[in-house]
C-alpha positions in Angstrom: 94.0 78.9 103.6 94.3 79.8 107.3 91.0 80.1 109.2 89.8 83.7 109.4 87.5 84.1 112.5 85.0 86.2 112.6 82.1 87.0 114.4 78.6 85.0 113.8 76.6 88.0 113.5 76.6 91.4 113.3 75.8 93.7 116.1 75.0 97.5 117.3 76.5 99.2 120.2 75.7 102.7 119.1 73.3 104.7 116.9 74.8 104.3 113.1 76.7 106.6 113.0 78.2 106.8 116.3 79.5 109.5 118.6 82.8 108.7 117.9 82.4 108.5 114.4 80.8 112.2 114.3 83.5 113.5 116.5 86.3 112.3 114.8 84.8 113.0 111.0 84.6 116.6 112.7 88.0 116.8 113.0 88.9 115.0 110.2 87.0 117.8 108.2 89.4 120.1 109.5 92.4 119.2 107.4 90.8 116.7 104.8 87.5 117.2 103.1 85.4 114.7 104.5 82.1 114.9 103.3 81.9 111.5 101.5 83.3 109.7 104.9 80.4 107.4 106.1 82.0 105.4 108.7 85.1 105.5 110.3 86.9 102.3 111.0 88.7 100.2 113.4 90.2 97.7 110.6 92.0 95.7 113.3 89.4 94.5 114.6 87.5 94.0 111.3 87.8 90.5 110.4 86.6 88.2 107.3 83.6 89.4 106.1 82.6 91.9 109.2 83.4 95.7 109.2 83.7 97.2 112.8 83.4 101.0 113.4 85.2 102.8 116.0 81.9 102.9 117.9 82.2 99.2 118.4 79.3 98.5 116.1 80.1 95.5 113.6 78.3 95.0 110.2 78.0 92.5 107.8 80.1 94.2 104.9 78.8 93.0 101.4 80.0 96.4 99.8 83.8 95.3 100.2 85.7 98.7 100.0 83.8 99.3 96.4 84.1 96.0 95.5 88.0 95.9 96.5 88.3 93.7 99.2 88.7 90.6 97.7 89.5 87.3 100.8 88.4 89.1 104.2 89.8 91.8 106.6 92.8 90.5 108.1 93.4 87.7 106.2 96.0 85.5 107.4 97.7 84.8 103.7 97.7 88.6 103.0 99.1 88.8 106.6 101.9 86.8 106.4 102.8 88.0 102.5 102.5 91.9 104.3 105.3 90.9 106.6 107.5 88.9 105.0 111.2 89.9 103.8 110.2 90.7 100.4 107.4 93.3 101.3 110.1 95.1 103.8 112.5 95.3 100.9 109.6 96.8 97.9 108.2 99.3 100.7 111.9 100.6 102.0 113.8 100.3 99.0 110.7 101.5 96.8 112.0 100.6 93.0 111.8 102.7 90.0 110.6 99.3 88.3 111.4 100.6 84.3 115.1 101.2 85.2 115.9 99.3 88.2 113.6 96.3 88.4 114.6 94.0 92.0 115.5 90.7 91.1 112.5 89.8 92.2 110.4 91.2 89.8 110.8 88.6 87.1 109.4 85.9 89.4 106.9 88.3 90.6 105.1 88.8 87.2 106.0 85.7 85.3 105.2 83.0 88.1 103.1 85.1 90.0 101.0 87.8 88.5 100.6 86.3 85.2 98.8 83.3 86.8 95.9 85.8 86.5 96.3 86.8 82.6 92.9 87.0 80.6 93.0 84.1 78.2 95.2 85.2 75.5 97.1 87.6 77.0 100.6 87.3 77.4 101.9 90.8 78.4 100.6 93.3 81.5 102.1 96.3 82.4 101.7 97.5 86.0 100.0 101.0 87.0 99.1 102.3 90.3 94.9 102.6 89.9 92.3 101.7 88.1 91.9 105.5 86.4 95.8 105.3 85.4 95.1 101.9 84.0 92.3 102.7 81.8 94.4 106.1 81.2 97.4 103.8 80.1 95.0 101.9 77.7 94.2 104.7 75.6 97.8 105.6 75.4 98.6 101.8 73.9 95.6 101.9 71.6 96.7 105.4 70.4 100.0 104.5 69.9 99.5 101.1 67.9 96.7 102.9 65.4 99.0 105.8 64.7 101.6 102.6 64.2 99.2 100.9 61.7 99.1 103.9 59.5 102.2 105.0 60.0 103.8 101.5 59.1 107.6 101.3 59.3 108.2 104.7 58.5 110.4 106.2 61.0 108.9 109.9 62.7 108.9 112.8 60.3 110.6 116.1 61.2 107.3 117.6 61.4 105.6 115.0 63.7 108.0 115.9 66.3 108.0 119.4 66.4 103.9 119.7 66.1 103.7 117.2 69.2 105.6 119.9 70.9 102.9 122.2 70.2 100.1 120.1 70.9 99.0 120.0 67.0 98.6 117.5 64.5 99.6 115.3 62.9 102.2 114.9 66.2 99.5 115.4 68.1 96.5 113.8 66.2 93.0 113.7 66.5 91.8 110.6 67.5 89.0 109.5 70.0 88.1 106.4 72.2 84.3 105.6 72.4 82.7 104.9 75.6 78.9 104.1 76.7 76.5 106.0 78.5 75.9 105.3 81.9 79.9 104.2 82.0 82.6 104.8 84.7 86.4 104.8 83.6 87.9 106.7 86.4 88.6 110.4 87.3 91.7 111.0 85.5 91.4 113.6 82.4 91.1 110.9 79.6 89.6 108.6 82.2 87.0 111.0 82.8 86.3 112.1 79.3 84.7 108.5 79.0 83.2 108.7 82.1 79.3 109.2 81.3 77.6 108.1 84.8 77.2 111.2 87.0 77.7 115.1 86.3 79.4 115.5 89.7 82.9 113.5 88.3 82.7 115.8 85.4 81.3 119.3 85.2 84.1 122.1 85.2 87.0 119.4 84.0 88.0 120.2 80.5 87.2 117.0 78.0 88.2 115.1 75.2 85.6 115.5 72.3 84.9 111.8 72.6 81.9 110.1 71.4 79.5 108.4 73.6 76.8 105.2 72.1 74.3 103.4 74.2 74.5 100.6 76.0 72.1 98.1 76.0 68.6 99.0 78.6 67.7 95.4 79.2 64.1 94.7 80.4 63.7 92.0 83.2 63.0 89.3 83.8 65.4 88.5 80.7 63.5 85.3 79.8 60.2 87.9 79.4 61.6 89.8 76.8 64.1 88.1 74.9 62.8 89.4 71.5 62.7 93.3 72.9 66.4 93.1 74.2 67.6 91.5 71.4 66.4 94.5 69.4 67.7 96.5 71.8 70.9 95.2 71.9 71.0 95.3 68.0 70.1 98.9 67.8 73.2 99.7 70.3 75.8 97.5 67.8 74.3 99.5 64.7 74.5 102.7 66.5 78.1 102.1 67.5 78.7 101.3 63.7 77.4 104.7 62.5 79.7 107.1 65.3 82.7 104.8 64.2 82.1 105.9 60.4 80.6 109.2 61.2 82.9 110.7 63.7 84.7 113.7 63.0 88.2 111.8 63.7 89.0 108.0 63.8 88.0 105.6 66.9 91.3 104.1 68.0 89.7 102.4 70.8 86.1 101.4 72.4 86.2 100.9 76.0 83.5 99.1 77.9 82.8 97.1 80.7 81.3 94.1 81.3 78.7 94.9 83.6 78.3 98.8 84.3 78.8 99.3 87.8 78.8 103.1 88.9 76.0 103.8 86.4 73.9 101.4 87.6 74.4 97.5 86.9 73.8 97.4 83.6 73.8 94.3 81.8 74.4 92.8 78.3 74.4 89.3 76.3 77.4 87.9 75.0 76.0 88.0 72.0 76.4 92.1 72.1 79.8 91.8 73.0 80.7 89.3 70.8 78.7 91.9 68.1 81.2 94.9 69.8 84.4 92.9 69.1 83.5 92.0 65.6 83.0 95.9 65.1 86.3 96.4 66.4 87.9 93.8 64.6 86.6 95.1 61.5 86.9 98.5 61.6 90.6 97.9 63.0 90.3 99.5 66.3 91.1 98.2 69.9 88.8 96.8 72.2 89.3 97.8 75.6 87.6 95.7 78.4 87.3 97.6 82.2 87.8 94.8 84.4 89.1 97.1 86.9 85.3 96.5 89.5 84.4 93.0 87.6 87.9 91.6 87.6 89.2 89.0 89.8 86.5 86.5 90.6 83.0 88.7 91.3 81.3 87.4 88.7 81.9 83.7 89.1 84.8 83.7 86.8 87.9 85.1 86.9 87.3 87.6 84.6 83.5 89.1 83.6 84.3 89.2 80.1 85.0 85.2 80.2 81.2 85.1 80.1 81.1 86.4 76.8 82.4 83.1 74.7 84.4 85.5 72.3 86.0 84.1 69.2 89.5 86.3 69.8 91.2 87.7 72.7 90.3 90.6 74.1 92.6 93.7 73.2 93.8 95.2 76.6 91.8 94.4 79.8 92.2 96.6 82.4 91.9 96.1 86.2 92.7 96.7 89.8 90.7 96.7 93.1 90.0 92.9 94.1 93.7 92.5 92.1 95.3 95.0 95.1 97.3 96.6 92.7 96.9 98.0 89.0 97.7 97.7 85.1 96.4 96.0 82.1 97.4 92.9 80.1 97.0 92.9 76.6 97.0 90.3 73.9 98.2 91.7 70.4 102.4 93.1 70.4 101.7 95.7 68.9 100.2 97.5 71.7 103.3 97.5 73.0 105.1 100.6 72.3 106.9 101.4 69.1 110.1 103.2 71.1 111.2 102.4 75.1 109.6 105.2 77.5 106.7 105.9 75.5 104.8 104.3 78.3 106.6 104.9 81.7 106.7 106.7 84.7 108.9 106.3 88.2 107.7 104.1 89.6 105.4 102.2 86.8 103.2 100.2 89.1 104.2 99.0 92.5 106.5 95.9 93.6 104.7 95.8 96.9 100.8 96.1 95.6 102.1 92.8 93.4 103.3 91.0 96.2 99.7 91.3 98.0 98.3 90.5 94.5 100.0 87.7 94.2 98.7 86.4 98.1 95.3 87.1 96.6 95.7 84.8 93.7 97.2 82.1 96.0 94.2 82.3 97.9 91.8 82.6 95.1 93.8 79.6 93.4 93.8 77.2 96.6 90.8 77.5 97.6 88.9 77.7 94.7 86.9 80.9 95.4 85.5 81.8 91.5 83.7 78.8 91.6 82.5 79.3 95.3 81.2 82.8 94.4 79.3 81.3 91.4 77.5 78.4 93.7 77.2 81.1 96.4 76.0 83.8 93.7 73.6 81.4 92.8 72.1 80.9 96.1 72.2 84.2 96.9 70.2 85.2 93.7 67.3 82.6 94.5 66.7 83.7 98.0 66.7 87.3 96.7 64.4 86.6 93.6 61.8 84.6 96.2 62.0 88.0 98.1 61.0 89.8 95.1 58.1 87.9 94.8 56.5 89.0 98.6 58.3 92.4 98.5 57.8 93.6 94.3 57.4 97.5 95.3 61.6 97.5 96.9 62.9 94.8 94.5 62.4 95.8 91.1 64.3 94.8 88.1 66.5 92.3 89.9 69.8 90.9 87.6 73.0 89.3 87.8 71.9 85.7 87.8 74.4 83.3 86.5 77.1 86.2 87.3 78.5 85.2 90.8 77.7 87.6 93.6 77.5 90.6 91.4 73.6 91.1 91.9 71.7 94.4 91.9 68.0 95.5 92.3 66.1 98.6 91.4 64.1 100.0 94.5 62.4 103.5 94.8 64.4 105.0 97.2 68.2 103.9 97.5 69.6 106.0 99.8 66.8 105.2 102.5 66.9 101.6 102.0 70.9 102.1 102.2 71.2 103.7 106.0 68.1 101.1 107.2 70.2 98.4 106.2 73.2 100.2 107.8 70.7 100.4 111.4 70.5 96.7 110.6 73.9 96.3 110.6 74.5 95.3 106.7 77.0 97.6 104.7 75.8 97.7 101.2 76.3 100.0 98.0 74.0 102.0 96.1 74.8 103.1 92.0 73.1 104.6 89.3 70.0 106.5 89.9 68.0 104.2 92.2 69.9 100.7 92.7 71.6 98.8 95.2 74.0 96.6 94.7 75.8 93.5 96.3 79.6 93.5 96.3 80.6 90.7 99.0 84.0 89.1 99.1 85.0 86.1 97.5 84.3 84.6 100.9 81.0 85.8 101.8 79.3 81.7 102.0 75.7 80.7 102.5 75.8 81.2 106.0 75.8 85.0 105.4 73.2 84.8 102.9 70.7 84.1 105.8 71.7 86.9 107.7 71.6 89.4 104.6 68.2 88.1 103.5 66.8 88.5 107.2 67.9 92.1 107.2 65.9 93.0 103.7 63.1 91.8 105.0 62.7 93.4 108.4 64.0 96.8 106.2 61.3 96.3 103.5 58.6 95.7 106.3 59.8 98.9 108.2 59.6 101.3 105.2 56.3 99.7 103.8 54.9 100.8 107.2 56.2 104.4 106.6 
């Protein structure tokens, strides 16, 4: 890995947000809804783990663009890939990949992206966002489910005619089961599976799909083993009941290895093993949404590798740290029975796959997954120690053994997030009252002390209020 120069420490030049950020945000809002803008960034000056805003404030970034920056700002390997002739060609002559792929496309996939394929997954379909990846995965599950029901029979004229009128049998009543507090995107189908916050769903028509309980574990885990076992068993029984009693067939179940937007909620490998057993027994497909957990953040390349499944996952969706999107799949029946059934003009983006391959190069050559697992253990240890001193601010610390994918509950996450930003640390929140850490894969032991010291200052100040 080429050396990434970065500041030794964060620094503050103005209040946060600064005057230039506020002025730019006001101007931007005239032509683009800027209500969600938190800072305006100078990406040319940002480097490694550090983010610089247009007011000159430098932050240690442990949120990483909502977990989507894998190997640091202005990473030299990624810069080199961006300046390559292959990138120029992909940008200037953006191919309609399904019909007219470049002569480079085969190698970009076979010798590039497929290096990251989850265990047992032998094929990939590329896409442009995490939401689209999940939508396409739903389509794959529906088509494969109907194909099993239909057998080798061709489509009937009645099926074809009714499909054009959005009626059965051509447009069948089928469902995807998702979980309470889940987040799978903001497209129409992916939003129907999203259950984290009403703000995502209000006013949007939705498919009438079922929701199951996701285990609500108690922490520390070692002190609540029996209670948590019963909770996971209860959830599995509920899932079985829903599938067996829903008004239409459940063709697929989508689940996050760790529920991210919904509050960083975990479950044990045994729960996920039970979930896979349910799908196998009932002929439905298991879709693992690794949009946020994929590409190393949990201390394994894929979050579901922690589950020790008896068989490969059916479908694994990805985006964010991958810098591209799509889904891998393990069962050949998930390839549509006819061409053009999974299709659009671009079918992803060769330029983004080039960047993804550069990310994979960095991860593999620098052993970043293994390093993230080790750094995560150290970070969890420091946070656990801090929790004994500030139990009112760090509650239900979770993520041990899951790399740097750590989180805890706190009484007022918004206030703590703001205070940390004033202390030159950019962190994120999720759920109702959860602080989540999403550092990059290049986050190191040296950064831990900076983060912990800032937490101590914030807790001390908030404890006086």
